[in-house]
C-alpha positions in Angstrom: -67.5 129.7 176.6 -66.3 126.2 175.9 -63.4 125.4 173.6 -65.0 124.0 170.3 -62.1 121.5 170.0 -63.1 119.9 173.2 -66.6 119.1 172.1 -67.1 115.4 171.1 -67.6 115.0 167.4 -70.8 113.1 166.6 -70.5 109.8 164.9 -72.0 109.7 161.4 -72.5 106.7 159.2 -72.0 107.6 155.5 -72.0 105.6 152.4 -68.6 106.5 151.0 -69.3 105.4 147.5 -72.6 107.3 147.3 -70.9 110.4 148.7 -68.1 110.6 146.1 -70.5 109.8 143.3 -73.0 112.4 144.5 -70.3 115.0 145.0 -69.2 114.7 141.4 -72.8 114.6 140.0 -74.0 117.6 142.1 -71.0 119.7 141.1 -71.6 118.9 137.5 -75.2 119.9 137.7 -74.6 123.1 139.6 -71.9 124.1 137.1 -74.1 123.4 134.1 -77.3 124.9 135.5 -75.4 128.1 136.1 -74.9 128.7 132.4 -76.9 131.2 130.5 -79.6 129.7 128.3 -78.8 132.3 125.6 -75.0 132.5 125.5 -74.2 129.0 126.9 -71.5 130.7 129.1 -71.3 130.6 132.9 -73.5 133.3 134.4 -73.3 131.8 137.9 -70.7 129.6 139.3 -69.6 128.6 142.8 -66.2 129.6 144.4 -63.7 126.8 144.7 -63.9 127.0 148.5 -67.7 126.5 148.4 -67.4 123.4 146.2 -64.8 122.0 148.6 -67.1 122.7 151.6 -69.9 120.8 149.7 -67.6 117.8 149.1 -66.5 117.7 152.7 -70.2 118.0 153.8 -71.1 115.1 151.5 -68.5 112.9 153.1 -69.7 114.0 156.5 -73.2 112.8 155.9 -74.8 116.2 155.0 -76.7 114.8 152.0 -78.2 116.9 149.3 -79.2 116.4 145.7 -79.5 118.8 142.8 -82.8 117.8 141.3 -83.2 119.2 137.7 -83.4 117.9 134.2 -80.4 117.8 131.9 -80.3 121.2 130.1 -78.6 119.8 127.0 -81.5 117.2 126.6 -84.0 119.9 127.3 -82.6 122.0 124.5 -82.8 119.1 122.0 -86.0 119.9 120.1 -85.7 116.6 118.2 -86.7 114.7 121.3 -90.4 114.5 122.1 -90.2 113.0 125.6 -90.8 115.5 128.4 -87.5 116.6 129.9 -88.5 115.9 133.5 -89.3 112.3 132.7 -86.2 111.5 130.6 -83.2 109.8 132.0 -79.9 111.1 130.7 -76.9 108.9 131.3 -74.4 111.8 131.1 -76.5 113.7 133.7 -77.1 110.7 136.1 -73.7 108.9 136.0 -73.2 105.5 137.6 -75.7 104.2 140.1 -75.2 104.1 143.9 -73.1 101.4 145.6 -72.1 100.1 149.0 -69.6 100.8 151.7 -71.3 102.5 154.7 -68.6 104.0 156.9 -68.4 106.2 160.0 -66.4 109.3 159.1 -65.5 112.4 161.2 -65.5 115.8 159.6 -63.7 118.8 161.1 -64.1 122.5 160.3 -62.9 124.4 157.3 -59.8 126.4 157.8 -57.8 129.1 155.9 -55.5 127.5 153.4 -52.0 128.8 152.8 -50.0 129.4 149.6 -51.9 132.0 147.5 -53.1 133.8 150.5 -49.6 134.5 151.7 -50.2 132.9 155.1 -48.1 130.4 156.9 -50.7 127.8 156.0 -50.8 124.2 155.1 -50.9 124.6 151.3 -54.0 122.3 150.9 -57.7 122.6 151.2 -58.4 119.4 153.1 -56.9 116.0 153.9 -58.4 112.6 153.6 -57.2 109.9 156.0 -57.9 106.2 155.8 -57.0 104.0 158.8 -56.6 100.2 159.0 -58.7 98.2 161.3 -56.1 96.3 163.2 -57.1 95.8 166.8 -54.6 97.5 169.0 -54.6 99.3 172.3 -51.8 101.6 171.2 -53.5 104.3 169.2 -50.1 105.6 168.0 -49.5 102.3 166.1 -52.6 102.6 163.9 -51.4 103.0 160.3 -52.9 105.8 158.1 -53.1 106.5 154.4 -53.1 110.2 153.9 -54.1 112.3 150.9 -53.4 116.1 151.0 -55.8 117.7 148.5 -55.6 121.1 146.9 -58.8 122.1 144.9 -58.6 124.0 141.6 -60.9 124.7 138.7 -59.7 123.6 135.3 -60.8 124.0 131.7 -59.6 121.4 129.2 -58.7 124.1 126.6 -56.5 126.3 128.8 -53.2 125.8 130.5 -53.0 124.8 134.2 -51.2 126.6 137.0 -49.5 129.3 134.8 -48.9 131.9 137.5 -45.7 132.1 139.6 -47.7 132.0 142.9 -49.6 128.9 141.7 -46.3 127.2 140.8 -45.0 128.0 144.2 -48.1 126.6 145.8 -47.6 123.4 143.8 -44.1 122.9 145.2 -45.3 123.8 148.7 -48.1 121.2 148.5 -45.5 118.5 147.7 -43.2 119.5 150.5 -46.0 119.7 153.0 -47.3 116.3 152.0 -43.8 114.8 152.4 -43.4 116.2 155.9 -46.8 114.8 157.0 -46.3 111.3 155.5 -49.1 112.1 152.9 -49.4 112.1 149.2 -50.2 115.3 147.3 -53.2 115.5 145.0 -55.2 118.2 143.1 -59.0 117.9 143.1 -59.8 119.4 139.7 -63.3 120.9 139.3 -63.6 120.5 135.5 -65.6 123.2 133.6 -67.2 121.8 130.4 -69.0 123.6 127.6 -72.2 121.6 128.1 -73.8 118.9 130.2 -72.8 116.1 127.8 -69.2 117.0 127.3 -66.5 115.2 129.2 -62.7 114.8 129.0 -60.8 111.5 129.0 -59.1 110.5 132.2 -56.7 107.7 133.2 -59.8 105.6 134.2 -61.1 103.2 131.6 -64.3 102.5 133.5 -65.9 105.8 134.3 -66.6 108.1 131.3 -70.0 109.8 131.9 -69.9 113.5 132.3 -71.4 113.4 135.8 -68.7 111.0 137.0 -65.7 112.8 135.6 -66.6 116.3 136.7 -64.2 116.1 139.6 -60.8 114.5 138.9 -58.0 113.6 141.4 -54.6 114.1 139.8 -51.3 113.4 141.6 -48.8 116.2 142.1 -45.3 115.0 141.2 -42.0 116.9 141.5 -40.2 115.3 138.5 -40.2 117.3 135.3 -42.0 114.8 133.1 -45.0 114.6 135.3 -45.2 118.1 136.7 -48.6 119.7 136.2 -47.9 123.5 136.0 -48.0 124.8 132.5 -49.5 121.7 130.9 -52.7 121.9 128.8 -55.8 121.2 130.8 -56.8 118.2 128.7 -53.3 116.7 129.3 -53.6 117.3 133.1 -57.0 115.7 133.3 -55.8 112.7 131.3 -53.2 112.0 134.1 -55.9 111.9 136.8 -58.8 109.6 137.8 -62.4 110.5 138.7 -63.2 111.2 142.3 -65.6 108.2 142.5 -62.6 105.9 141.8 -61.4 106.6 145.3 -64.2 104.4 146.7 -63.2 101.5 144.5 -62.8 101.0 140.7 -61.3 98.5 138.3 -58.8 101.1 137.2 -57.2 100.7 140.6 -57.5 96.9 140.7 -60.4 97.1 143.3 -64.1 96.4 143.0 -66.8 99.1 143.1 -68.4 99.5 146.4 -65.7 97.7 148.4 -66.1 98.1 152.1 -62.3 97.6 152.6 -61.4 101.2 152.3 -57.9 100.6 153.6 -57.0 98.4 150.6 -59.0 100.5 148.2 -57.4 103.8 149.1 -53.9 102.3 149.1 -54.5 100.7 145.7 -55.7 104.1 144.4 -52.5 105.9 145.7 -50.0 103.2 144.6 -51.1 103.6 141.0 -49.6 107.1 141.2 -47.0 106.6 143.9 -45.8 102.9 143.6 -43.4 103.1 146.5 -45.8 104.8 148.9 -46.3 103.0 152.2 -48.9 103.8 155.0 -47.5 105.7 157.9 -47.5 104.5 161.5 -45.6 107.6 162.7 -48.7 109.7 162.2 -47.1 113.2 162.4 -49.4 115.8 163.9 -51.4 117.7 161.4 -51.4 121.5 161.4 -54.1 123.1 163.6 -57.4 123.8 161.8 -56.6 121.7 158.7 -60.0 120.3 157.6 -60.0 116.5 157.5 -62.1 113.5 157.0 -61.1 110.2 158.7 -62.3 106.8 157.5 -61.6 103.8 159.6 -62.3 100.2 158.4 -62.9 99.3 162.0 -65.9 101.6 162.0 -68.1 99.9 159.5 -71.7 98.8 159.5 -73.1 97.0 156.5 -75.7 98.5 154.1 -79.1 96.9 154.7 -79.9 94.3 152.1 -82.6 95.3 149.7 -86.1 93.9 150.4 -84.8 92.3 153.6 -87.6 90.7 155.6 -88.5 92.5 158.8 -87.9 89.5 160.9 -86.3 86.1 160.5 -86.4 83.0 162.7 -83.8 80.6 164.0 -85.7 77.4 164.3 -84.7 73.8 164.8 -86.4 71.2 162.7 -86.8 69.1 165.8 -88.6 71.8 167.7 -91.7 73.9 167.2 -90.3 76.8 169.1 -88.4 79.6 167.4 -86.5 82.8 168.4 -87.3 85.9 166.3 -84.3 88.0 165.5 -84.5 91.5 164.1 -81.8 92.0 161.5 -78.7 93.4 163.3 -79.5 91.6 166.6 -76.2 89.6 166.5 -72.9 91.2 167.1 -70.1 89.1 165.5 -66.7 89.6 167.1 -63.7 88.6 165.1 -60.9 87.6 167.5 -57.4 87.7 166.2 -54.5 85.6 167.4 -54.0 85.2 171.1 -51.6 87.6 172.7 -51.0 89.1 176.2 -52.9 92.3 177.1 -51.3 95.4 178.5 -54.4 96.5 180.4 -56.7 94.8 182.9 -57.4 91.8 180.6 -55.4 88.7 180.7 -55.5 87.9 177.0 -56.5 89.6 173.7 -57.7 87.4 170.8 -58.2 83.7 170.7 -56.0 80.7 171.2 -56.7 76.9 171.3 -55.6 76.7 174.9 -57.8 79.4 176.3 -60.5 78.6 178.8 -64.1 79.4 178.1 -64.0 82.2 180.6 -60.9 83.7 178.9 -62.6 83.6 175.6 -65.7 85.3 177.0 -63.5 88.0 178.5 -61.7 88.6 175.2 -65.1 88.8 173.5 -66.9 91.2 175.8 -64.4 94.2 175.6 -63.1 96.6 174.5 -64.6 97.6 171.1 -65.0 100.9 169.3 -68.8 100.4 168.9 -71.5 103.0 168.5 -73.1 102.7 171.9 -76.7 103.3 170.6 -76.2 100.7 167.9 -74.6 98.2 170.3 -77.5 98.7 172.8 -79.8 97.0 170.3 -77.7 93.8 170.1 -79.1 90.8 171.9 -76.4 88.2 171.1 -72.7 88.1 170.6 -70.9 85.4 168.6 -67.1 85.2 168.8 -65.2 83.9 165.8 -61.6 83.1 164.9 -61.0 83.1 161.2 -64.2 81.3 160.0 -64.7 79.2 163.1 -67.2 80.0 165.9 -65.5 79.9 169.3 -68.2 81.3 171.6 -71.9 82.0 171.5 -73.3 84.4 174.1 -76.4 86.5 175.0 -75.7 90.1 176.0 -77.0 91.0 179.4 -79.6 93.7 179.0 -78.5 97.2 180.0 -74.9 96.0 180.6 -73.1 98.1 178.0 -70.7 100.7 179.2 -68.6 103.2 177.2 -65.3 102.7 179.1 -61.9 101.3 178.3 -58.2 101.2 179.1 -56.3 104.4 179.7 -59.4 106.5 179.3 -60.1 105.4 175.7 -63.8 105.4 174.9 -64.5 101.7 174.1 -67.6 99.6 174.7 -67.7 96.6 177.1 -70.6 94.4 177.9 -71.6 91.6 180.2 -72.2 88.2 178.5 -73.8 84.9 179.4 -73.4 81.6 177.6 -76.3 80.5 175.3 -77.2 77.0 176.5 -80.0 76.1 174.2 -78.3 73.9 171.5 -80.8 74.9 168.7 -80.4 78.6 169.4 -76.6 78.2 169.6 -76.5 76.5 166.2 -78.8 79.1 164.6 -76.7 82.0 165.9 -73.4 80.3 164.9 -74.7 79.7 161.4 -75.7 83.3 160.9 -72.4 84.5 162.2 -70.5 82.3 159.8 -72.5 83.6 156.9 -71.9 87.2 158.0 -68.1 86.7 158.1 -68.2 84.9 154.7 -70.0 88.0 153.2 -67.1 90.3 154.2 -64.6 91.2 151.4 -61.5 89.1 151.2 -58.8 90.5 153.4 -61.3 92.7 155.5 -59.8 93.6 158.8 -62.9 94.8 160.6 -62.9 93.3 164.1 -66.7 93.0 164.2 -69.7 92.9 162.0 -73.5 92.4 162.4 -75.6 89.4 161.5 
């Protein structure tokens, strides 16, 4: 029998913003649909662990939707519109956004604290990595959120038992030891589908968007959560969808730069927090979701034409390019390599051969996706420094020191019209990236 930890984890592309919005909306619907139609009280509700598993599943690409009409609207006899054709803003929440990311889920584990085990005192951990190109994996910085999930009712006090208070302190201590920040994911129970409680976010206020709230766990007396009224605790937190970008954190909705977005979210609660490069080892079995800005593919543009042409006004010939055929490699500053390459990045004194070598390897690309690329364009900042065709069937998943990276064989594009067309599309693709984006490649 094979060890499950040795099995490669499949790569999954997930729209992070959609996942956090959908998680909040689905929980809100499940919670409200479980209420009795006669008493209005919960007759069916999910365990905290089940809700947490659903959230992790959403962020891992296991998409589901709770399709049902808003029960509060359905009970409103003053409305004459059929319930299944009515759109309820409180039930729907904000629309979907952008930010398609590859994330890697691991399995659910037993938590510590209340279960009197030598556990990790959290339900899961979210990790956001920067996209700096480096061959030393230990130097990749991480932003870490340790999350403990709890139900909360606005009208009752939060964490009143001694064991819950102890777990609160253990969560803070464990987060400190792991260079993480401690948060509670609050599953808010409301009286009806239209009720919501004010949070620290001034942007999101619909019931479906504020059903799950992230609130920081602080040790100082003024900001400690245990014993506070539920409405006061919720007011300190921000809705789960804010984690993927929101004006309340100084970031735009749908930002693809998750490194900056997650750091801005955290630093509103922990102003002195800095990302960790030490990356202390996580406890065995702790469920986690890792998001790396280097592992990004753009959302397809709406109504994008099936094909587009690169055509010279001086020539009747054209080259048809399927969207995504061009791999745009963003080379950083030139520096010596510590593997079998001579240089990494780009410098003004590099020869054409050295630039091609720096462009063709080693990249953390999805091999199946990369195999569909026909051209590679190398850029430095906003300037194009190389235009190449990718030799068919030349891609290999190899890399220095056994790391799984993709390398390819390249050939110069000699047709001047084709070179110009490819270069123009690459420049446009780089210009569309968010300001400060560190992703080392994109697609055109």
